Structure formats: structure tokens, C-alpha cells
C-alpha positions in Angstrom: -59.5 -75.0 -47.0 -61.6 -71.9 -46.5 -62.2 -70.0 -43.2 -64.9 -67.3 -43.1 -65.4 -65.0 -40.2 -68.6 -63.1 -40.5 -70.5 -60.4 -38.7 -74.2 -61.1 -37.8 -74.8 -63.7 -40.5 -78.4 -63.5 -41.9 -80.3 -66.7 -41.7 -80.4 -67.2 -45.5 -76.6 -66.8 -45.8 -76.0 -69.0 -42.8 -78.2 -71.7 -44.3 -76.2 -71.5 -47.6 -72.9 -71.6 -45.8 -73.9 -74.6 -43.7 -74.3 -76.7 -46.9 -70.5 -76.7 -47.4 -69.0 -75.5 -44.1 -69.1 -76.5 -40.4 -69.7 -73.7 -37.9 -67.5 -74.5 -34.9 -68.3 -71.1 -33.3 -71.1 -68.6 -34.2 -70.3 -66.8 -37.4 -67.1 -68.8 -38.1 -67.3 -71.2 -41.0 -64.6 -73.7 -42.0 -64.6 -76.0 -45.0 -62.9 -77.3 -48.1 -64.4 -76.5 -51.5 -63.2 -77.0 -55.0 -62.5 -73.8 -57.0 -65.8 -73.8 -58.9 -68.0 -74.3 -55.8 -65.9 -71.7 -53.8 -66.5 -69.1 -56.6 -70.2 -69.8 -56.8 -70.7 -69.7 -53.0 -68.8 -66.4 -52.7 -70.8 -64.9 -55.6 -74.1 -65.9 -54.0 -73.1 -64.3 -50.7 -72.0 -61.1 -52.3 -75.2 -60.8 -54.4 -77.6 -61.6 -51.6 -76.1 -60.1 -48.5 -77.3 -56.8 -46.9 -75.0 -53.8 -47.1 -74.1 -54.0 -43.4 -73.0 -57.7 -43.6 -69.3 -58.1 -43.6 -66.9 -61.1 -43.6 -63.3 -61.9 -43.7 -62.4 -64.9 -46.0 -59.1 -66.8 -45.8 -58.7 -69.4 -48.6 -56.1 -71.9 -49.6 -54.5 -70.7 -52.9 -51.5 -71.8 -55.0 -49.3 -68.9 -54.2 -46.1 -68.4 -52.2 -48.0 -68.0 -48.9 -50.5 -70.8 -49.6 -53.5 -68.7 -48.8 -55.4 -65.5 -49.9 -57.2 -63.0 -47.7 -60.4 -61.3 -48.9 -62.7 -58.9 -47.1 -66.3 -58.3 -48.1 -68.2 -55.3 -46.6 -67.5 -53.9 -43.2 -65.7 -56.7 -41.3 -65.2 -54.9 -38.0 -61.5 -55.2 -38.2 -60.9 -52.2 -36.0 -58.6 -50.3 -38.3 -56.8 -53.3 -39.7 -56.5 -53.2 -43.4 -55.6 -56.3 -45.5 -53.2 -55.3 -48.3 -51.4 -57.2 -51.0 -47.9 -55.9 -51.6 -45.7 -57.6 -54.2 -48.0 -60.6 -54.2 -47.8 -61.1 -50.4 -51.0 -60.7 -48.2 -50.3 -58.5 -45.2 -52.5 -56.8 -42.6 -51.7 -53.2 -41.9 -52.5 -52.3 -38.3 -51.4 -48.7 -38.6 -51.7 -47.2 -42.1 -49.8 -44.1 -43.2 -51.1 -42.7 -46.5 -48.5 -41.9 -49.2 -49.0 -38.2 -48.9 -48.2 -38.3 -45.1 -45.0 -40.3 -45.3 -42.1 -38.2 -43.8 -39.0 -37.8 -45.9 
């Protein structure tokens, strides 16, 4: 299963997404794709989206968590930063850069 949360989806991208996903709420798309179709859809979106278009993608994956989180463009996450640490997807709400860590 794949869930996409997008910001102001352009009509061409929305039309492409509606081929494989349902849109239960504006700019939220939910669907189940095989690996090949998922890759082609994501490549199309990345190639044809404007610079200000952003989305957060959560997809089922065969890993310990069972999902992967991907961010494309500015997603309006209000300072939240998805990170992968030791193979585990996390979302950092407050990020301290390595050079600022107190000893």
C-alpha cells in the first residue's frame, strides 16, 4: 500500500495519480501498486512536477518496519525531517546538527 500526501497537486499529476489511487481527501492519495508500477509513477511525478510541488510518500516495503518514508520537494512538514538511522525510518521534530551537540 502507498499513501501520498501532496501540496497543491497540479491537474496533470492529479490525473496521473487517480489512475492508480483513490483520493479520500484533497491531495491525499491511497492505493496498492506493484513494485514496477510504483517506480514508474514516482519517476513520472518527479520528472513532471513543478519545483514548488512537494509530497510525502509512505509505501509498504519488505523491511523491519514494513514501510518506507520518502519526501519529494518542499512538503510543508514544519521543521520535521524524515531520517533513516540504522535502517529505521524516523521523523526528527527538533534537529540538532552534529557540530552543535553538547559534550
